[in-house]
TIRO-2110 file (N, C-alpha, C; in Angstrom, 1 decimal):
// TIRO-2110
16.8, -13.6, -9.6, N, 1, A
16.9, -14.4, -8.4, CA, 1, A
17.7, -13.7, -7.4, C, 1, A
18.8, -13.1, -7.8, N, 2, A
19.6, -12.3, -6.9, CA, 2, A
18.9, -11.2, -6.2, C, 2, A
18.1, -10.5, -7.0, N, 3, A
17.3, -9.3, -6.5, CA, 3, A
16.3, -9.9, -5.4, C, 3, A
15.7, -11.0, -5.7, N, 4, A
14.7, -11.5, -4.7, CA, 4, A
15.4, -11.9, -3.4, C, 4, A
16.6, -12.6, -3.5, N, 5, A
17.3, -13.0, -2.3, CA, 5, A
17.7, -11.8, -1.5, C, 5, A
18.3, -10.8, -2.2, N, 6, A
18.8, -9.5, -1.5, CA, 6, A
17.6, -8.8, -0.9, C, 6, A
16.5, -8.8, -1.6, N, 7, A
15.3, -8.1, -1.0, CA, 7, A
14.8, -8.8, 0.2, C, 7, A
14.9, -10.2, 0.2, N, 8, A
14.4, -11.0, 1.4, CA, 8, A
15.4, -10.7, 2.5, C, 8, A
16.7, -10.6, 2.3, N, 9, A
17.6, -10.3, 3.3, CA, 9, A
17.4, -9.0, 3.9, C, 9, A
17.2, -8.0, 3.0, N, 10, A
16.9, -6.6, 3.4, CA, 10, A
15.6, -6.6, 4.3, C, 10, A
14.6, -7.4, 3.9, N, 11, A
13.4, -7.5, 4.7, CA, 11, A
13.7, -8.0, 6.1, C, 11, A
14.6, -9.0, 6.2, N, 12, A
15.0, -9.5, 7.5, CA, 12, A
15.7, -8.4, 8.3, C, 12, A
16.5, -7.6, 7.7, N, 13, A
17.1, -6.5, 8.4, CA, 13, A
16.1, -5.5, 8.9, C, 13, A
15.0, -5.3, 8.1, N, 14, A
13.9, -4.4, 8.5, CA, 14, A
13.2, -5.1, 9.7, C, 14, A
13.0, -6.4, 9.7, N, 15, A
12.4, -7.1, 10.8, CA, 15, A
13.2, -6.9, 12.0, C, 15, A
14.5, -7.0, 11.9, N, 16, A
15.4, -6.8, 13.1, CA, 16, A
15.2, -5.3, 13.6, C, 16, A
15.1, -4.4, 12.7, N, 17, A
15.0, -3.0, 13.2, CA, 17, A
13.6, -2.9, 13.9, C, 17, A
12.6, -3.5, 13.4, N, 18, A
11.3, -3.5, 14.0, CA, 18, A
11.3, -4.1, 15.4, C, 18, A
12.0, -5.2, 15.5, N, 19, A
12.2, -5.8, 16.8, CA, 19, A
12.8, -4.9, 17.8, C, 19, A
13.8, -4.2, 17.4, N, 20, A
14.5, -3.2, 18.3, CA, 20, A
13.5, -2.1, 18.6, C, 20, A
12.8, -1.6, 17.6, N, 21, A
11.8, -0.5, 17.9, CA, 21, A
10.7, -0.9, 18.8, C, 21, A
10.3, -2.2, 18.7, N, 22, A
9.3, -2.7, 19.6, CA, 22, A
9.7, -2.7, 21.1, C, 22, A
10.9, -2.5, 21.4, N, 23, A
11.4, -2.4, 22.8, CA, 23, A
11.4, -1.0, 23.3, C, 23, A
11.2, 0.0, 22.5, N, 24, A
11.2, 1.3, 22.9, CA, 24, A
10.0, 1.7, 23.7, C, 24, A
10.1, 2.5, 24.7, N, 25, A
9.0, 2.8, 25.5, CA, 25, A
7.9, 3.5, 24.8, C, 25, A
8.2, 4.4, 23.8, N, 26, A
7.3, 5.1, 23.0, CA, 26, A
6.4, 4.2, 22.2, C, 26, A
7.0, 3.2, 21.6, N, 27, A
6.3, 2.2, 20.8, CA, 27, A
5.5, 1.3, 21.7, C, 27, A
6.0, 0.9, 22.8, N, 28, A
5.2, 0.0, 23.7, CA, 28, A
4.0, 0.8, 24.2, C, 28, A
4.1, 2.0, 24.5, N, 29, A
3.0, 2.8, 25.0, CA, 29, A
1.9, 2.9, 24.0, C, 29, A
2.3, 3.1, 22.7, N, 30, A
1.3, 3.3, 21.6, CA, 30, A
0.8, 2.1, 21.0, C, 30, A
1.5, 1.0, 21.0, N, 31, A
1.1, -0.2, 20.4, CA, 31, A
0.9, -1.4, 21.3, C, 31, A
1.3, -1.2, 22.6, N, 32, A
1.2, -2.3, 23.5, CA, 32, A
-0.1, -3.0, 23.7, C, 32, A
-1.2, -2.1, 23.8, N, 33, A
-2.5, -2.7, 24.1, CA, 33, A
-3.0, -3.4, 22.8, C, 33, A
-2.7, -2.7, 21.6, N, 34, A
-3.1, -3.4, 20.3, CA, 34, A
-2.5, -4.7, 20.2, C, 34, A
-1.2, -4.8, 20.5, N, 35, A
-0.4, -6.0, 20.3, CA, 35, A
-1.0, -7.1, 21.2, C, 35, A
-1.3, -6.8, 22.5, N, 36, A
-1.8, -7.8, 23.4, CA, 36, A
-3.2, -8.2, 23.0, C, 36, A
-4.0, -7.3, 22.6, N, 37, A
-5.4, -7.7, 22.2, CA, 37, A
-5.4, -8.5, 20.9, C, 37, A
-4.5, -8.4, 20.1, N, 38, A
-4.5, -9.1, 18.7, CA, 38, A
-3.4, -10.1, 18.6, C, 38, A
-2.8, -10.6, 19.7, N, 39, A
-1.6, -11.5, 19.6, CA, 39, A
-2.0, -12.7, 18.9, C, 39, A
-3.1, -13.4, 19.1, N, 40, A
-3.5, -14.6, 18.5, CA, 40, A
-3.7, -14.4, 17.0, C, 40, A
-4.4, -13.3, 16.6, N, 41, A
-4.6, -13.0, 15.2, CA, 41, A
-3.3, -12.7, 14.5, C, 41, A
-2.3, -12.0, 15.1, N, 42, A
-1.0, -11.8, 14.5, CA, 42, A
-0.3, -13.1, 14.3, C, 42, A
-0.3, -13.9, 15.3, N, 43, A
0.4, -15.2, 15.2, CA, 43, A
-0.2, -16.1, 14.1, C, 43, A
-1.5, -16.1, 14.0, N, 44, A
-2.2, -16.9, 13.0, CA, 44, A
-2.1, -16.4, 11.6, C, 44, A
-2.2, -15.1, 11.3, N, 45, A
-2.2, -14.6, 10.0, CA, 45, A
-1.0, -13.7, 9.7, C, 45, A
0.0, -13.7, 10.5, N, 46, A
1.2, -12.9, 10.2, CA, 46, A
1.9, -13.3, 9.0, C, 46, A
2.0, -14.6, 8.8, N, 47, A
2.7, -15.1, 7.5, CA, 47, A
2.0, -14.5, 6.3, C, 47, A
0.7, -14.5, 6.3, N, 48, A
0.0, -14.0, 5.1, CA, 48, A
0.0, -12.5, 5.0, C, 48, A
0.2, -11.8, 6.1, N, 49, A
0.4, -10.3, 6.0, CA, 49, A
1.7, -10.0, 5.4, C, 49, A
2.7, -10.7, 5.8, N, 50, A
4.0, -10.5, 5.2, CA, 50, A
4.0, -11.0, 3.7, C, 50, A
3.3, -12.1, 3.4, N, 51, A
3.2, -12.5, 2.0, CA, 51, A
2.5, -11.5, 1.1, C, 51, A
1.4, -10.9, 1.6, N, 52, A
0.7, -9.9, 0.8, CA, 52, A
1.6, -8.7, 0.7, C, 52, A
2.3, -8.3, 1.8, N, 53, A
3.3, -7.1, 1.7, CA, 53, A
4.4, -7.4, 0.7, C, 53, A
4.7, -8.7, 0.5, N, 54, A
5.8, -9.0, -0.4, CA, 54, A
5.4, -8.8, -1.9, C, 54, A
4.2, -9.0, -2.2, N, 55, A
3.8, -8.9, -3.6, CA, 55, A
3.1, -7.6, -4.0, C, 55, A
2.7, -6.8, -3.1, N, 56, A
2.0, -5.6, -3.4, CA, 56, A
3.0, -4.4, -3.5, C, 56, A
2.5, -3.3, -4.1, N, 57, A
3.4, -2.1, -4.3, CA, 57, A
3.7, -1.4, -2.9, C, 57, A
3.0, -1.8, -1.8, N, 58, A
3.2, -1.3, -0.5, CA, 58, A
4.6, -1.5, -0.1, C, 58, A
5.4, -0.5, 0.4, N, 59, A
6.8, -0.8, 0.8, CA, 59, A
7.0, -2.0, 1.6, C, 59, A
7.8, -2.9, 1.1, N, 60, A
8.1, -4.2, 1.8, CA, 60, A
8.8, -3.9, 3.1, C, 60, A
9.6, -2.9, 3.2, N, 61, A
10.4, -2.6, 4.4, CA, 61, A
9.4, -2.3, 5.5, C, 61, A
8.3, -1.5, 5.3, N, 62, A
7.4, -1.2, 6.3, CA, 62, A
6.7, -2.4, 6.8, C, 62, A
6.4, -3.3, 5.9, N, 63, A
5.8, -4.6, 6.3, CA, 63, A
6.7, -5.4, 7.2, C, 63, A
7.9, -5.4, 6.9, N, 64, A
8.9, -6.1, 7.8, CA, 64, A
9.1, -5.5, 9.1, C, 64, A
9.2, -4.1, 9.1, N, 65, A
9.3, -3.4, 10.3, CA, 65, A
8.1, -3.7, 11.2, C, 65, A
6.9, -3.6, 10.7, N, 66, A
5.7, -3.9, 11.4, CA, 66, A
5.7, -5.3, 12.0, C, 66, A
6.1, -6.2, 11.2, N, 67, A
6.2, -7.6, 11.6, CA, 67, A
7.2, -7.7, 12.8, C, 67, A
8.3, -7.0, 12.8, N, 68, A
9.2, -7.0, 13.9, CA, 68, A
8.6, -6.4, 15.2, C, 68, A
8.0, -5.3, 15.0, N, 69, A
7.3, -4.6, 16.1, CA, 69, A
6.3, -5.4, 16.8, C, 69, A
5.5, -6.1, 15.9, N, 70, A
4.4, -6.9, 16.5, CA, 70, A
4.8, -8.3, 17.0, C, 70, A
6.1, -8.6, 16.9, N, 71, A
6.7, -9.8, 17.5, CA, 71, A
6.5, -11.0, 16.7, C, 71, A
6.3, -10.9, 15.4, N, 72, A
6.2, -12.1, 14.5, CA, 72, A
7.6, -12.7, 14.5, C, 72, A
7.6, -14.1, 14.5, N, 73, A
8.9, -14.8, 14.5, CA, 73, A
9.7, -14.6, 13.2, C, 73, A
11.0, -14.5, 13.4, N, 74, A
11.9, -14.2, 12.2, CA, 74, A
11.8, -15.3, 11.1, C, 74, A
11.6, -16.5, 11.5, N, 75, A
11.5, -17.6, 10.5, CA, 75, A
10.3, -17.5, 9.7, C, 75, A
9.2, -17.0, 10.3, N, 76, A
7.9, -16.8, 9.6, CA, 76, A
8.1, -15.7, 8.5, C, 76, A
8.7, -14.6, 8.9, N, 77, A
8.9, -13.5, 8.0, CA, 77, A
9.9, -13.9, 6.9, C, 77, A
10.9, -14.6, 7.2, N, 78, A
11.9, -15.1, 6.2, CA, 78, A
11.2, -16.0, 5.2, C, 78, A
10.5, -17.0, 5.6, N, 79, A
9.9, -17.9, 4.7, CA, 79, A
8.8, -17.2, 3.8, C, 79, A
8.0, -16.3, 4.4, N, 80, A
7.1, -15.6, 3.6, CA, 80, A
7.8, -14.7, 2.5, C, 80, A
8.9, -14.1, 2.9, N, 81, A
9.6, -13.2, 2.0, CA, 81, A
10.2, -14.1, 0.9, C, 81, A
10.9, -15.2, 1.2, N, 82, A
11.4, -16.1, 0.2, CA, 82, A
10.4, -16.6, -0.8, C, 82, A
9.3, -17.1, -0.2, N, 83, A
8.2, -17.7, -1.0, CA, 83, A
7.5, -16.8, -2.0, C, 83, A
7.4, -15.5, -1.6, N, 84, A
6.7, -14.6, -2.4, CA, 84, A
7.5, -13.5, -3.1, C, 84, A
8.6, -13.1, -2.5, N, 85, A
9.4, -12.0, -3.0, CA, 85, A
10.2, -12.4, -4.2, C, 85, A
10.8, -13.6, -4.2, N, 86, A
11.6, -14.0, -5.3, CA, 86, A
10.7, -14.2, -6.6, C, 86, A
9.5, -14.9, -6.5, N, 87, A
8.7, -15.0, -7.7, CA, 87, A
8.2, -13.6, -8.2, C, 87, A
8.0, -12.7, -7.3, N, 88, A
7.6, -11.3, -7.7, CA, 88, A
8.6, -10.7, -8.7, C, 88, A
9.9, -10.9, -8.3, N, 89, A
10.9, -10.3, -9.2, CA, 89, A
11.0, -11.0, -10.6, C, 89, A
10.8, -12.4, -10.6, N, 90, A
10.7, -13.1, -11.8, CA, 90, A
9.5, -12.6, -12.7, C, 90, A
8.4, -12.4, -12.0, N, 91, A
7.2, -11.9, -12.8, CA, 91, A
7.5, -10.5, -13.4, C, 91, A
8.1, -9.6, -12.6, N, 92, A
8.4, -8.3, -13.1, CA, 92, A
9.4, -8.3, -14.2, C, 92, A
10.4, -9.2, -14.1, N, 93, A
11.4, -9.3, -15.2, CA, 93, A
10.6, -9.8, -16.5, C, 93, A
9.8, -10.8, -16.3, N, 94, A
9.1, -11.4, -17.4, CA, 94, A
8.2, -10.3, -18.1, C, 94, A
7.5, -9.5, -17.3, N, 95, A
6.7, -8.5, -17.8, CA, 95, A
7.5, -7.4, -18.6, C, 95, A
8.6, -7.0, -18.0, N, 96, A
9.4, -6.0, -18.7, CA, 96, A
10.1, -6.6, -19.9, C, 96, A
10.6, -7.8, -19.9, N, 97, A
11.3, -8.4, -21.0, CA, 97, A
10.4, -8.7, -22.2, C, 97, A
9.2, -9.2, -21.9, N, 98, A
8.4, -9.8, -23.0, CA, 98, A
7.2, -9.0, -23.4, C, 98, A
6.9, -8.0, -22.6, N, 99, A
5.8, -7.1, -23.1, CA, 99, A
6.2, -5.9, -23.8, C, 99, A
7.5, -5.6, -23.8, N, 100, A
8.0, -4.5, -24.5, CA, 100, A
7.8, -4.5, -26.0, C, 100, A
7.6, -5.6, -26.6, N, 101, A
7.3, -5.7, -28.0, CA, 101, A
5.9, -5.4, -28.3, C, 101, A
5.0, -5.4, -27.4, N, 102, A
3.6, -5.2, -27.6, CA, 102, A
3.3, -3.7, -27.9, C, 102, A
4.2, -2.8, -27.5, N, 103, A
3.8, -1.4, -27.6, CA, 103, A
4.7, -0.8, -28.7, C, 103, A
END
């Protein structure tokens, strides 16, 4: 439980970093048009993008950074992280603890 909460908080820190990066001229120049063209898509499916990033082996920090750069709301990222990140750690613990006897 503690690892899931800490990971969710770390994800929010990554989201904050992404928000700051999103204001840099270099990032605006490279992603500005994409962000404007896909604003509705990001708003509609951003929660699920973070949720998928929470449970896959893809680095969660990059998912959160991208969510920040793309302007996804913080509460959306936080809820997706809590909802999916904490159960992921329980599943990993269960797999490690109970499947060790099989081999």
